[in-house]
C-alpha positions as CSV (number, residue, x, y, z in Angstrom):
1,X,276.0,134.6,35.7
2,X,274.0,135.7,32.7
3,X,270.6,135.2,34.4
4,X,271.9,137.0,37.5
5,X,273.1,140.1,35.9
6,X,270.1,140.4,33.6
7,X,267.7,140.1,36.6
8,X,269.8,142.5,38.8
9,X,270.0,145.0,35.9
10,X,266.3,144.9,35.4
11,X,265.5,145.3,39.1
12,X,268.1,148.1,39.4
13,X,266.6,150.0,36.4
14,X,263.0,149.7,37.6
15,X,263.8,150.8,41.2
16,X,266.1,153.6,40.0
17,X,263.5,155.0,37.6
18,X,260.8,154.5,40.3
19,X,262.8,156.4,42.9
20,X,263.5,159.1,40.3
21,X,259.8,159.4,39.4
22,X,258.7,159.5,43.0
23,X,261.3,162.2,43.7
24,X,260.2,164.3,40.7
25,X,256.5,164.1,41.8
26,X,257.4,165.0,45.3
27,X,259.3,168.0,44.0
28,X,256.2,169.1,42.0
29,X,254.1,168.9,45.1
30,X,256.7,170.8,47.1
31,X,256.7,173.6,44.5
32,X,252.9,173.5,44.6
33,X,252.8,174.0,48.4
34,X,250.8,172.3,51.1
35,X,248.1,175.0,51.3
36,X,246.1,173.9,48.2
37,X,243.7,171.1,47.3
38,X,241.8,170.3,44.2
39,X,238.2,169.6,43.2
40,X,236.9,168.0,40.0
41,X,233.7,166.4,38.7
42,X,233.7,162.7,39.3
43,X,234.7,160.7,36.3
44,X,236.8,163.5,34.8
45,X,239.9,163.0,36.9
46,X,242.0,161.9,33.9
47,X,240.5,164.2,31.3
48,X,238.7,167.3,32.6
49,X,236.4,168.9,30.1
50,X,235.9,165.6,28.2
51,X,232.2,166.1,28.2
52,X,231.1,163.8,31.0
53,X,227.5,163.9,32.3
54,X,228.6,165.3,35.7
55,X,229.5,169.1,35.6
56,X,230.5,171.6,38.1
57,X,229.6,175.3,37.7
58,X,230.3,178.8,39.1
59,X,227.6,178.1,41.7
60,X,230.0,175.5,43.2
61,X,232.9,178.0,43.1
62,X,230.8,180.6,44.9
63,X,229.8,178.1,47.6
64,X,233.4,177.1,48.2
65,X,234.5,180.7,48.6
66,X,232.2,181.1,51.6
67,X,233.5,178.1,53.5
68,X,235.5,178.9,56.7
69,X,239.2,178.5,56.1
70,X,239.2,179.1,52.4
71,X,241.5,181.9,51.4
72,X,241.0,181.9,47.6
73,X,239.5,179.8,44.8
74,X,241.0,179.5,41.3
75,X,239.4,177.5,38.5
76,X,239.5,176.7,34.8
77,X,237.5,175.2,32.1
78,X,239.1,172.8,29.7
79,X,238.4,171.6,26.1
80,X,240.0,170.0,23.1
81,X,240.9,172.4,20.2
82,X,241.9,172.4,16.6
83,X,245.1,174.5,16.5
84,X,246.4,175.8,13.1
85,X,249.8,177.4,12.6
86,X,252.1,177.7,9.6
87,X,249.5,175.8,7.4
88,X,249.6,172.8,9.8
89,X,246.8,171.5,12.0
90,X,247.1,169.8,15.3
91,X,244.8,169.0,18.2
92,X,245.6,170.0,21.8
93,X,244.0,170.9,25.2
94,X,242.9,174.5,25.8
95,X,242.2,175.9,29.2
96,X,240.0,178.9,29.8
97,X,241.2,180.9,32.9
98,X,239.3,183.8,34.6
99,X,241.0,187.1,34.3
100,X,238.6,189.3,36.3
101,X,240.4,189.0,39.6
102,X,244.2,189.5,39.9
103,X,244.5,187.4,43.1
104,X,242.7,184.5,41.4
105,X,244.9,184.8,38.4
106,X,248.1,184.7,40.5
107,X,246.8,181.8,42.6
108,X,246.0,179.8,39.4
109,X,249.4,180.5,37.9
110,X,251.2,179.6,41.1
111,X,249.2,176.4,41.6
112,X,249.9,175.3,38.0
113,X,253.6,176.3,38.1
114,X,253.0,178.8,35.2
115,X,255.7,181.3,34.5
116,X,256.6,183.2,31.4
117,X,259.6,182.0,29.3
118,X,259.0,184.7,26.7
119,X,256.5,187.5,26.6
120,X,254.0,188.4,29.4
121,X,251.4,186.2,31.1
122,X,247.7,186.9,30.6
123,X,246.3,189.6,32.9
124,X,243.1,191.3,33.7
125,X,241.2,192.6,30.7
126,X,243.2,190.6,28.1
127,X,241.1,189.3,25.2
128,X,242.0,187.6,21.9
129,X,245.4,186.5,23.3
130,X,246.7,183.1,24.4
131,X,249.7,181.6,26.3
132,X,251.3,178.6,24.6
133,X,253.2,175.8,26.4
134,X,256.9,175.4,26.4
135,X,257.0,172.7,23.7
136,X,255.5,174.9,21.0
137,X,258.7,176.9,20.9
138,X,261.3,174.3,21.7
139,X,260.0,170.8,20.7
140,X,259.1,171.1,17.0
141,X,255.4,170.6,17.6
142,X,255.0,172.5,14.3
143,X,257.7,172.8,11.5
144,X,258.2,176.4,12.6
145,X,258.6,177.3,16.3
146,X,255.9,179.5,17.9
147,X,257.1,182.6,19.7
148,X,255.5,185.5,21.5
149,X,253.8,187.8,19.0
150,X,252.9,185.1,16.5
151,X,249.3,184.3,15.6
152,X,247.6,181.0,15.8
153,X,244.1,179.8,14.8
154,X,242.1,178.0,17.4
155,X,238.8,176.4,16.4
156,X,238.8,178.8,13.3
157,X,239.4,181.9,15.4
158,X,242.7,183.8,15.3
159,X,244.6,184.6,18.5
160,X,247.8,186.4,19.2
161,X,250.4,184.6,21.3
162,X,251.1,186.8,24.3
163,X,253.5,184.4,26.1
164,X,255.4,181.2,25.9
165,X,255.1,179.4,29.3
166,X,258.3,178.1,31.0
167,X,259.0,174.4,31.1
168,X,256.7,172.5,33.6
169,X,258.3,169.1,33.1
170,X,255.9,166.7,31.3
171,X,254.8,166.6,27.6
172,X,251.1,167.0,28.4
173,X,251.4,170.2,30.5
174,X,254.1,171.6,28.2
175,X,251.6,171.5,25.3
176,X,248.8,173.2,27.1
177,X,247.2,176.4,25.7
178,X,245.7,179.0,28.0
179,X,243.2,181.6,27.0
180,X,240.9,184.1,28.7
181,X,237.7,182.4,30.0
182,X,235.5,184.8,28.1
183,X,237.1,183.8,24.8
184,X,236.8,180.1,25.9
185,X,233.0,180.6,26.5
186,X,232.6,182.1,23.1
187,X,234.5,179.2,21.3
188,X,232.9,176.4,23.3
189,X,229.6,177.8,24.5
190,X,230.5,176.4,27.9
191,X,228.4,178.8,29.9
192,X,229.2,178.5,33.7
193,X,230.8,175.1,33.4
194,X,234.0,174.6,35.6
195,X,236.2,171.6,35.1
196,X,239.0,172.1,37.6
197,X,238.9,174.0,40.9
198,X,242.0,174.9,43.1
199,X,241.3,175.9,46.7
200,X,243.9,177.8,48.7
201,X,243.4,177.7,52.5
202,X,244.1,180.4,55.1
203,X,247.5,180.6,56.7
204,X,247.7,178.1,59.6
205,X,244.5,176.3,58.7
206,X,244.4,172.5,58.6
207,X,244.0,171.4,55.0
208,X,242.2,168.2,55.8
209,X,239.6,170.1,58.0
210,X,239.0,172.7,55.3
211,X,238.7,170.0,52.6
212,X,236.2,168.1,54.7
213,X,234.1,171.3,55.3
214,X,234.2,172.1,51.5
215,X,233.1,168.6,50.7
216,X,230.2,168.7,53.1
217,X,229.0,172.1,51.8
218,X,229.2,170.9,48.2
219,X,227.4,167.7,49.0
220,X,224.6,169.7,50.6
221,X,224.3,172.2,47.8
222,X,224.4,169.5,45.1
223,X,221.9,167.3,46.9
224,X,224.2,164.2,47.0
225,X,225.2,161.8,49.7
226,X,228.4,159.8,50.3
227,X,227.1,156.8,48.3
228,X,226.3,158.9,45.2
229,X,228.8,161.8,45.4
230,X,229.5,163.2,42.0
231,X,232.8,165.2,42.6
232,X,236.3,164.4,43.9
233,X,238.2,166.4,46.5
234,X,241.9,165.6,46.5
235,X,244.5,166.9,48.9
236,X,248.2,166.7,48.1
237,X,248.6,164.0,50.7
238,X,245.8,161.9,49.0
239,X,247.2,162.4,45.6
240,X,250.7,161.3,46.7
241,X,249.2,158.3,48.5
242,X,247.3,157.3,45.3
243,X,250.4,157.8,43.2
244,X,252.6,155.8,45.5
245,X,250.1,152.9,45.6
246,X,249.9,152.7,41.8
247,X,253.7,153.0,41.4
248,X,254.3,150.3,44.0
249,X,251.9,147.9,42.3
250,X,253.5,148.4,38.9
251,X,257.0,148.2,40.3
252,X,256.2,145.0,42.3
253,X,254.7,143.4,39.1
254,X,257.7,144.3,37.0
255,X,260.1,143.1,39.7
256,X,258.2,139.8,39.8
257,X,258.8,139.4,36.1
258,X,262.5,140.2,36.7
259,X,262.6,137.6,39.5
260,X,262.0,134.9,36.8
261,X,265.5,135.8,35.3
262,X,266.9,135.6,38.9
263,X,265.5,132.1,39.3
264,X,267.0,131.0,35.9
265,X,270.3,132.5,36.9
266,X,270.2,130.9,40.3
267,X,269.5,127.5,38.7
268,X,272.5,128.2,36.5
269,X,274.7,128.9,39.5
270,X,273.4,125.7,41.2
271,X,274.3,123.7,38.1
272,X,277.7,125.3,37.8
273,X,278.5,124.7,41.5
274,X,277.3,121.1,41.3
275,X,279.5,120.5,38.3
276,X,282.4,122.2,40.2
277,X,281.9,119.8,43.1
278,X,282.1,116.7,40.7
279,X,285.2,118.1,39.0
280,X,287.0,118.7,42.3
281,X,285.9,115.7,44.3
282,X,289.5,114.4,44.5
283,X,290.6,117.9,45.8
284,X,287.9,117.7,48.5
285,X,289.3,114.3,49.5
286,X,292.8,115.7,49.7
287,X,291.6,118.7,51.8
288,X,289.7,116.4,54.2
289,X,292.6,114.0,54.5
290,X,294.9,116.7,55.7
291,X,292.4,118.0,58.3
292,X,289.8,120.1,56.6
293,X,286.5,120.0,58.4
294,X,283.1,119.6,56.7
295,X,282.4,123.2,57.6
296,X,285.6,124.4,55.9
297,X,284.5,122.7,52.6
298,X,281.0,124.1,53.0
299,X,282.3,127.7,53.5
300,X,284.7,127.4,50.5
301,X,281.9,126.4,48.1
302,X,279.4,128.9,49.5
303,X,281.9,131.8,49.1
304,X,282.6,130.7,45.6
305,X,278.9,130.6,44.7
306,X,278.3,133.9,46.5
307,X,281.1,135.5,44.4
308,X,279.5,134.2,41.2
309,X,276.3,136.0,42.2
310,X,278.3,139.1,43.3
311,X,280.2,139.4,40.0
312,X,276.8,139.0,38.2
313,X,275.4,141.7,40.4
314,X,278.3,144.1,39.7
315,X,277.8,143.6,36.0
316,X,274.1,144.0,36.5
317,X,274.5,147.3,38.4
318,X,276.8,148.7,35.8
319,X,274.5,147.7,33.0
320,X,271.5,149.0,34.9
321,X,273.2,152.4,35.5
322,X,274.0,152.8,31.8
323,X,270.4,151.9,30.7
324,X,268.7,154.0,33.4
325,X,270.8,157.0,32.6
326,X,270.1,156.5,28.9
327,X,266.4,156.4,29.6
328,X,266.7,159.6,31.5
329,X,268.7,161.3,28.7
330,X,266.1,160.2,26.1
331,X,263.2,161.4,28.3
332,X,264.7,164.8,28.9
333,X,266.1,165.5,25.4
334,X,263.5,163.8,23.1
335,X,260.3,163.4,25.2
336,X,260.7,166.7,27.1
337,X,259.9,165.2,30.5
338,X,261.9,165.2,33.7
339,X,259.7,162.6,35.4
340,X,261.9,159.7,34.2
341,X,265.0,160.8,36.0
342,X,267.2,158.0,37.3
343,X,267.9,158.1,41.0
344,X,270.9,156.0,42.0
345,X,271.4,156.2,45.8
346,X,274.2,154.2,47.5
347,X,271.5,152.1,49.3
348,X,270.2,150.8,45.9
349,X,273.7,149.9,44.6
350,X,274.6,148.1,47.9
351,X,271.2,146.4,48.1
352,X,271.4,145.0,44.6
353,X,275.0,143.7,45.2
354,X,274.0,142.2,48.6
355,X,270.9,140.6,47.0
356,X,273.0,139.1,44.2
357,X,275.6,137.7,46.6
358,X,272.8,136.3,48.8
359,X,271.2,134.7,45.7
360,X,274.5,133.1,44.9
361,X,274.8,131.7,48.4
362,X,271.2,130.4,48.4
363,X,271.4,128.7,45.0
364,X,274.9,127.3,45.7
365,X,273.9,126.0,49.1
366,X,272.8,122.5,48.1
367,X,276.0,121.7,46.0
368,X,278.1,123.1,48.8
369,X,276.4,121.0,51.4
370,X,276.8,117.9,49.2
371,X,280.5,118.7,48.8
372,X,280.9,119.0,52.6
373,X,279.4,115.5,53.1
374,X,281.7,113.6,50.7
375,X,283.8,111.0,52.5
376,X,287.6,111.4,52.1
377,X,288.1,107.7,51.1
378,X,285.4,107.9,48.5
379,X,286.7,111.2,47.2
380,X,290.3,110.0,46.8
381,X,289.1,107.0,44.8
382,X,286.9,109.2,42.6
383,X,287.9,109.2,38.9
C-alpha cells in the first residue's frame, strides 16, 4: 500500500492547494469587480517599470479617457528603490500614484485593494509622504517595525510614512511602497512615463466591447498593427483564463509525476495479490469443490485488492490533509500569503478514495482472474 498512499497523498495535496489557489484568485477578482480592465506596455507584464524599450505615456491615458464607455482611468508608474530604515538597507518596488484627481485616487485604491491599516491614505496635495505595505509593520522586513509617522529614506531622499496599508494577501503586494507621482518623477526623472493603467467602464457597459474600442484607439494613436502591437489589454476574464491554463498545465505535470508512485503501488498490489493466490490455492480448491463459481472467486479477490487500494487511499487522504494544512499554515504565518490555502471539498476526498479503490481493482484484476480459472482438482493437490 506504500506506493498507493504516497501517490494519493501527493495527488490530494496538489489538487487541494490548486483548488485553494484558484479560489483565492477568484476572490481577488471578485473584490476587484467586473467593471475594470488593465493595460500595460508589452513585455512588462511581469515587472512593470523594469526599463523595457516599450513605454506608455500620459498621451495614452488621455486617449483612453475619450473612448466611449470609459468612466475613469487610473494609472501608476513603478520603479525599484533603495529603502533605508533603522540603519538597514533593502530594495523594494515603489509606485508613483497621481494625486491631482480624487476620483482617480479612489479608483486606483479600489482597484488595487488598498486600505489603511494605520494612519491615512495619500490624498490630493500630499508631498514628501509615502504609504508602506502591510509587511513593513508586521513581518520583520527590518529589525524594527515601521509604523505611521516614522521616516524612511528612499533613493537618498527622506519621506514620512503617512499610512501602513492593510494586508492584500501576497508577499509582493504587501511590500509595495506608494508615493505621490510628483515625488516619483523627481526621484526617477520618469517624465510622462506610465507603467500600469486601470480602466473603469460605465455602468451597464460591456467590458469586452469597451476594451476592444480602447485597443483600437491606442493602436491607431501609437501607429501599430495587430502583428506588431506593443501593449497588452487584459480583462479579468482573460487574466483568469490565462491563470487557469498555467495552473492546469503545472498541476497536470505534477500529477503525472505522482502517477509514477501509483504505478509502483499498483505493481505492489498485483504482486501481493498474486502471492495471495498462490498461498490460498488449496482454499480456492475447497471453495470450488463445495459449489463456488469462478465469478465468486473472482469477486472475492477483486474486493480484497480493491480494499488494499482503499486503505492506502484513506491513509493517503489523511496524510495529504495534514501536509496541505501544514503548507497553508506556513504560507499564512511565515510567508504572509493567503494564496496557498488548502481547499478540501467532499468531492476531492471521495474522488481520491474511489480512485484508490479502482486502482486496487485494476491492478488486482489479473491475479483475481488467474485465481478464478484454477481447476478444483489441481488446487486440492497443490502443495
